[in-house]
C-alpha positions in Angstrom: 69.7 67.3 -47.6 70.7 67.5 -51.2 68.2 67.9 -53.9 68.9 67.1 -57.4 67.1 68.9 -60.5 67.2 67.7 -63.9 66.3 69.2 -67.2 65.9 66.2 -69.1 62.4 64.8 -70.1 60.2 63.2 -67.5 61.1 59.8 -66.6 59.4 57.4 -68.9 59.0 59.8 -71.6 60.3 58.2 -74.8 62.4 59.7 -77.6 59.5 59.6 -80.1 57.0 61.4 -78.1 56.0 64.6 -79.7 54.8 66.3 -83.0 56.6 65.3 -86.1 56.2 66.7 -89.6 57.3 65.1 -92.9 58.2 66.5 -96.2 54.7 66.9 -97.2 53.3 68.0 -94.0 53.4 71.4 -91.9 53.9 71.6 -88.2 51.2 74.3 -88.1 48.5 72.7 -90.4 45.0 71.8 -89.0 42.1 69.8 -90.3 43.8 69.0 -93.6 45.7 65.9 -94.8 49.1 67.8 -94.4 48.7 67.9 -90.5 51.9 66.6 -88.7 51.9 63.3 -86.9 51.5 63.2 -83.2 53.1 60.5 -81.0 52.1 59.9 -77.4 53.7 57.0 -75.1 51.1 54.4 -76.3 49.5 55.9 -79.4 50.1 57.8 -82.7 47.8 60.0 -84.8 47.8 61.0 -88.2 45.2 62.8 -90.4 41.9 60.8 -90.0 43.9 57.9 -88.4 44.9 56.8 -85.0 46.9 53.7 -83.9 47.4 52.1 -80.5 51.2 51.1 -80.1 51.5 47.9 -78.5 54.1 45.1 -77.8 57.0 47.6 -77.8 60.5 46.0 -78.3 63.7 48.1 -77.7 66.5 47.8 -80.3 69.6 47.4 -78.5 72.3 50.2 -78.9 69.8 52.4 -81.0 67.1 54.8 -80.1 64.5 52.6 -81.8 61.5 50.5 -81.0 59.4 48.1 -82.8 55.8 48.2 -82.2 52.5 46.4 -83.3 50.2 49.2 -84.6 46.5 48.7 -84.0 45.0 51.3 -86.3 41.5 52.6 -87.1 40.5 55.4 -89.5 37.9 56.2 -92.1 35.6 53.4 -91.0 38.6 50.7 -91.4 40.7 48.8 -88.9 44.0 47.3 -89.4 47.3 46.1 -87.8 51.0 46.1 -88.7 54.4 46.0 -87.3 56.4 49.3 -87.5 59.6 50.8 -86.4 60.4 54.2 -84.8 64.0 55.2 -85.1 65.5 58.6 -84.0 68.5 59.7 -85.9 71.4 61.7 -84.6 70.2 64.8 -86.4 66.8 64.5 -84.3 65.0 63.3 -87.2 62.5 60.4 -86.8 62.3 57.5 -89.3 59.1 55.5 -89.4 59.2 52.2 -91.2 56.3 50.0 -92.0 55.1 47.8 -94.8 58.4 48.1 -96.8 58.4 51.9 -96.7 60.5 54.4 -94.6 59.6 58.1 -94.1 61.6 60.7 -92.4 60.0 63.3 -90.1 61.3 66.4 -88.3 60.5 67.4 -84.9 58.0 70.3 -84.4 58.6 72.7 -81.7 
C-alpha cells in the first residue's frame, strides 16, 4: 500500500484564506481600527464589520475570485461586488466600489 503525504493546504482551502494587513494596519493589532482583515472560506472580517462571501466566480488563469459581499457593521447592512486577487509576490488585492487596496499576508 502506498500512502502519499502532501504539505500543501487542505483540499478546498482557498488562496485568500488567512490574516492580511494593509499599509495602515498591523498584523498584531487588537481592538482598534488598525486590526488586520481576516478571511475565511465564506466570510471576511474587518474592524467592526463582517461580510458573508457569496456567489463566488473564479477568474480563469488567475488566482482571483469575484464575490457578492453581504456586510453588517456599526448598525448598518449593505451589499457590493468585490474581487480578491493573489499576486505573484503573495500580496492580496481587494477591489470594490472603484477602489483597490493591497494587503500583505500575516504569519
